[in-house]
C-alpha positions in Angstrom: 197.6 60.2 -41.3 201.0 62.2 -41.5 200.6 65.8 -41.8 201.7 67.0 -45.4 204.3 69.9 -45.9 205.3 72.0 -48.5 208.9 72.6 -47.6 211.2 74.7 -49.7 213.9 73.3 -50.9 216.8 75.1 -49.5 216.1 74.0 -46.4 216.9 70.5 -47.1 220.4 71.6 -48.5 219.5 71.2 -52.1 221.1 73.3 -54.5 218.7 76.3 -55.1 220.0 79.5 -53.6 219.9 82.4 -55.9 223.8 82.3 -55.7 224.0 79.1 -55.7 225.2 78.1 -51.9 223.9 75.9 -49.8 222.2 76.6 -46.6 220.0 73.7 -45.0 218.4 73.3 -42.3 219.2 69.5 -41.0 218.0 69.7 -37.6 214.4 71.1 -39.1 214.2 68.1 -41.6 215.4 65.7 -39.2 212.2 66.7 -36.3 209.5 66.8 -39.6 211.2 63.2 -40.3 210.9 62.0 -36.5 207.3 63.2 -36.9 206.8 61.1 -39.9 205.5 64.1 -41.7 205.2 63.9 -46.1 207.3 66.4 -47.2 206.9 68.1 -50.8 209.9 69.9 -51.6 209.6 73.6 -53.8 211.6 76.3 -55.1 209.8 78.7 -57.3 213.1 80.7 -58.0 215.0 78.0 -59.3 212.5 75.7 -61.2 211.5 79.5 -63.1 215.3 81.4 -63.5 217.7 78.5 -62.4 220.1 78.8 -60.1 222.3 80.8 -59.5 220.8 84.0 -60.6 220.2 87.3 -59.6 219.0 88.2 -56.0 214.9 89.5 -55.6 213.4 92.6 -53.7 209.8 92.3 -52.6 208.9 96.1 -53.6 206.6 98.9 -53.7 205.2 99.8 -57.5 202.3 101.8 -58.5 201.1 97.8 -59.5 201.3 96.9 -55.9 203.9 94.6 -54.6 206.3 92.9 -57.1 209.6 90.8 -56.9 212.1 92.7 -58.9 215.8 91.7 -59.4 218.0 93.8 -57.4 220.2 95.1 -60.2 218.5 95.1 -63.3 214.9 95.7 -61.6 213.4 92.9 -63.5 209.9 92.3 -62.6 209.8 88.2 -61.7 206.2 87.9 -59.6 204.5 86.3 -62.5 206.4 83.2 -63.0 206.4 82.8 -59.0 202.5 83.4 -59.5 201.8 80.8 -61.8 204.4 78.4 -60.1 202.8 79.1 -56.7 199.2 78.2 -58.1 199.9 75.1 -60.1 202.3 73.8 -57.0 199.1 74.7 -54.8 196.6 72.7 -57.6 198.7 69.5 -57.7 198.9 69.4 -54.1 195.5 70.6 -52.8 196.5 68.4 -49.2 199.0 70.6 -47.7 198.4 71.0 -44.2 201.7 73.0 -43.8 203.7 75.7 -45.7 207.2 76.0 -44.5 209.0 79.1 -46.2 212.6 80.3 -46.0 212.9 83.1 -43.8 213.3 86.8 -45.3 212.8 84.7 -49.0 211.1 87.1 -51.3 209.8 84.1 -52.4 208.8 82.0 -49.6 209.5 83.6 -46.3 206.0 83.6 -44.4 206.0 86.7 -42.2 209.5 88.2 -42.3 210.3 89.6 -46.1 211.6 92.9 -46.8 209.7 95.4 -48.6 211.2 98.1 -50.4 209.8 101.0 -51.7 211.1 101.5 -55.3 214.3 103.8 -54.7 215.6 100.6 -52.0 214.2 102.0 -48.2 213.2 99.7 -46.2 210.0 99.7 -45.7 209.1 96.6 -43.4 210.7 93.6 -42.7 207.4 91.5 -41.9 206.0 90.6 -45.2 204.7 87.8 -46.7 206.6 86.4 -50.0 205.2 85.9 -53.0 204.5 82.1 -52.9 204.3 82.5 -49.3 201.1 85.1 -49.9 199.5 82.7 -52.4 199.7 79.5 -49.6 198.2 82.1 -47.0 195.4 83.2 -50.1 194.3 79.6 -50.2 194.0 79.1 -46.3 197.1 76.8 -45.6 198.9 77.5 -42.3 202.2 79.1 -43.1 205.4 79.3 -41.2 209.0 80.7 -41.7 211.1 77.9 -40.9 212.7 79.2 -38.0 210.0 79.8 -36.1 209.2 76.1 -36.1 212.9 75.3 -34.1 
């Protein structure tokens, strides 16, 4: 039975990054395809906010860690959480979650966390969707750790 992998769509070169640029990882896609994996692509940010869009940061707030836009400081956490919950409900048999390193949505253990003044606190955080994968017991890795 093929391993079912949830994979950040940007890694396949899909035009879904915040700035509209493509930044794929063809070597990773080729590796997974050679292994016979079934790939399910996702991008909560594109699905919820479109592309291009204002970049986001993980920020510690009095209400907890939030995904806030860099300049307007809009809280975008709720739609990402809803997307992630729906994704995992629709795909309960995911064997591995592969997120784009450093993404505030999909980074597994490389997300940057800031305080409300913009000071860097950590570079080892899980993004909003990656945290949902981990909370559900899904094995989760950043793309860079698979190469």
